[in-house]
C-alpha positions in Angstrom: -18.1 -9.7 8.6 -15.8 -7.9 6.2 -13.9 -9.7 3.5 -10.6 -8.0 2.7 -9.1 -8.8 -0.7 -5.3 -8.8 -0.8 -2.8 -10.0 -3.4 -1.7 -13.6 -3.0 1.9 -14.3 -2.1 3.8 -17.5 -2.5 4.9 -17.1 1.1 1.9 -17.7 3.5 1.1 -14.7 5.7 3.4 -12.3 3.7 1.7 -9.3 2.1 3.9 -7.1 -0.1 1.6 -4.6 -1.8 2.0 -1.0 -0.6 -1.6 -0.2 -1.3 -3.3 -3.2 0.3 -1.2 -2.6 3.4 -3.0 0.7 3.9 -6.3 -1.1 4.2 -4.9 -3.9 6.4 -3.6 -1.3 8.8 -7.0 0.5 8.7 -9.0 -2.6 9.5 -6.7 -3.6 12.3 -6.5 -0.1 13.8 -10.3 0.1 13.9 -10.5 -3.4 15.4 -13.2 -4.5 12.9 -13.5 -8.2 12.5 -12.5 -9.3 9.0 -11.1 -12.2 7.0 -8.6 -12.1 4.2 -9.2 -13.6 0.8 -6.0 -13.9 -1.2 -6.4 -13.1 -4.9 -4.1 -13.9 -7.8 -3.5 -10.8 -9.9 -5.2 -12.3 -13.1 -8.4 -12.9 -10.9 -8.8 -9.4 -9.5 -11.3 -8.1 -12.1 -13.3 -11.4 -11.9 -13.5 -11.3 -8.1 -14.4 -7.7 -8.0 -17.2 -8.0 -10.6 -18.5 -11.1 -8.8 -18.8 -9.2 -5.5 -20.1 -6.0 -7.0 -17.0 -4.1 -6.1 -16.6 -1.1 -8.5 -13.5 -0.4 -10.5 -11.0 1.9 -8.8 -9.9 3.7 -11.9 -9.9 3.8 -15.7 -7.4 2.4 -18.1 -5.8 4.6 -20.9 -8.4 3.2 -23.3 -11.3 4.2 -21.0 -12.1 0.7 -19.9 -12.6 -0.1 -16.2 -9.5 -0.8 -14.1 -10.0 -3.1 -11.1 -7.3 -3.1 -8.4 -6.8 -4.1 -4.8 -7.3 -3.3 -2.0 -11.0 -4.0 -1.9 -13.5 -5.0 0.7 -16.9 -6.5 0.8 -19.0 -5.7 3.9 -21.6 -8.4 4.3 -23.4 -6.4 7.0 -24.2 -3.7 4.5 -23.9 -5.6 1.3 -21.3 -3.0 0.1 -18.3 -3.5 -2.0 -15.6 -0.9 -2.2 -12.1 -0.4 -3.7 -9.3 2.1 -3.3 -7.7 2.4 0.2 -8.8 6.0 0.8 -12.4 5.4 -0.2 -12.4 2.3 2.0 -11.0 4.3 5.0 -13.8 6.9 4.6 -16.4 4.1 4.4 -15.1 2.5 7.5 -15.2 5.7 9.5 -18.7 6.5 8.4 -20.0 2.9 8.9 -18.2 2.2 12.1 -18.0 5.6 13.9 -17.7 4.0 17.3 -14.2 2.6 16.4 -10.9 4.6 16.2 -11.0 7.2 13.5 -8.8 7.0 10.4 -9.7 10.4 8.9 -10.4 12.8 11.7 -13.3 15.3 11.0 -12.2 18.0 8.6 -8.9 16.3 7.6 -10.0 13.9 4.7 -8.8 16.4 2.1 -5.5 16.9 3.9 -4.9 13.1 4.2 -5.8 12.7 0.5 -3.2 15.4 -0.4 -0.6 13.9 1.8 -1.0 10.4 0.3 -1.0 11.8 -3.2 2.2 13.8 -2.6 3.9 10.8 -0.9 2.9 8.3 -3.6 3.9 10.8 -6.3 7.4 11.0 -4.8 7.9 7.3 -4.2 5.9 5.9 -7.1 8.5 6.4 -9.9 11.2 4.7 -7.8 9.1 1.7 -6.7 10.3 -0.2 -9.7 13.5 -0.6 -7.7 11.6 -3.2 -5.6 9.8 -4.9 -8.5 12.3 -7.7 -9.2 12.1 -8.8 -5.5 8.3 -8.5 -5.4 8.0 -10.7 -8.5 9.7 -13.4 -6.6 6.8 -13.4 -4.1 4.2 -13.9 -6.8 2.9 -17.1 -8.4 3.9 -17.7 -12.0 0.4 -16.8 -13.3 0.5 -13.5 -11.5 4.0 -12.7 -12.7 3.0 -13.4 -16.3 -0.1 -11.3 -16.1 1.7 -8.5 -14.3 4.4 -8.3 -16.9 2.1 -8.7 -19.9 -0.4 -6.1 -18.7 2.3 -3.5 -18.0 4.1 -4.2 -21.2 0.9 -3.6 -23.1 0.2 -0.3 -21.2 3.8 0.9 -21.8 4.0 -0.3 -25.4 7.3 -1.9 -24.7 8.7 -4.9 -22.7 8.1 -4.0 -19.0 11.2 -5.8 -17.8 13.3 -3.6 -20.0 12.2 -0.5 -18.1 13.5 -1.8 -14.7 16.7 0.0 -13.5 20.1 -1.7 -13.6 23.6 -0.6 -12.9 24.1 3.1 -12.5 20.4 3.7 -13.1 19.5 1.5 -10.2 22.0 3.3 -7.9 20.4 6.6 -9.0 17.0 5.2 -8.2 18.1 4.4 -4.7 19.2 8.0 -4.3 15.7 9.0 -5.3 14.2 6.8 -2.7 16.4 8.4 -0.1 15.4 11.8 -1.3 11.7 10.8 -0.9 12.3 9.7 2.7 14.1 13.0 3.4 11.2 15.0 2.1 8.9 12.8 4.2 11.0 13.3 7.3 10.6 17.1 6.8 6.8 16.7 6.9 7.0 14.5 10.0 9.2 17.0 11.8 6.3 19.4 11.8 4.1 17.0 13.9 4.9 18.5 17.3 6.5 15.2 18.5 5.5 11.6 18.5 6.0 8.9 15.8 2.9 9.7 13.7 2.1 12.5 11.3 -0.4 13.9 13.8 1.9 13.4 16.8 0.9 10.6 19.1 -2.2 9.5 17.2 -2.0 7.3 14.2 -4.1 8.1 11.1 -4.5 7.0 7.5 -1.5 8.9 6.3 0.7 6.9 8.6 -0.8 3.7 7.2 0.2 4.9 3.7 3.8 5.4 4.8 3.5 2.1 6.7 2.5 0.5 3.4 5.9 1.3 2.0 7.6 0.1 5.2 5.6 -3.2 5.1 6.4 -3.7 1.4 10.1 -3.0 2.1 10.1 -5.5 5.0 8.5 -8.2 2.8 11.4 -8.0 0.3 14.2 -7.1 2.8 15.7 -10.5 2.5 16.3 -9.8 -1.2 17.3 -6.1 -0.8 20.0 -5.9 2.0 20.2 -2.1 1.6 16.7 -1.8 3.0 18.0 -2.1 6.5 19.7 1.3 6.1 16.3 2.9 5.5 15.3 2.1 9.1 18.3 4.1 10.4 17.8 7.1 8.3 16.7 10.4 10.0 17.7 9.3 13.5 15.8 6.0 13.1 12.4 7.7 12.4 11.3 4.9 10.1 12.3 2.1 12.4 10.4 3.8 15.2 7.3 4.4 13.0 7.4 0.7 11.9 7.6 -0.4 15.5 4.7 1.9 16.5 2.6 0.5 13.7 3.5 -3.1 14.5 0.4 -3.6 16.6 -1.8 -2.9 13.6 0.2 -5.1 11.1 -1.1 -8.6 11.9 -2.3 -10.7 9.0 -5.5 -12.6 9.5 
């Protein structure tokens, strides 16, 4: 059995993190039995170390940085973090299940996800105030304090307001426009590879899932689903069968 570590929400069954969504989609698509363990943000490092899950990155000071998603596969006694690394592991360990990274495409998927996240990343702070409302007080405090320390200034002061927030929404629209241009080259079908879903779609689906989780607090999110002839609504609907939370 695989244990999947996702960030805890104050609303049961709601998952809001763009990165953990990638792994949830991956596990559901491959139809691998798993259970979710919900982790508060201050506990991520402790849980990962306890389960022997390696850090996913390094902090600016060179110390280990532990993030989610992460999984622990009891059948192989293996702990892994980072959604792309997890996808590669799942394909290698469970080759009889649907493939996330078709042979010869891992580098292409890595490049796609990097390009996509580079475009949307700077604008994701638009969603932060709404996401904070889904976190427990301890996670909110840790989230703000750790980012303030990394930035060297109060994190909340960096969030866009007024005209800057309006400009950020324009940047989000520009990101989706670029993304639409990539999807137009797929030869038809809702997915980046046409009619077959793959890891890159789950990365985009992570943004759609995160947006859906906060849509009650961001009414303008509904307009995203209608952009580009409803492409993102259609993609979300096509991914719905892999979106269940267990």
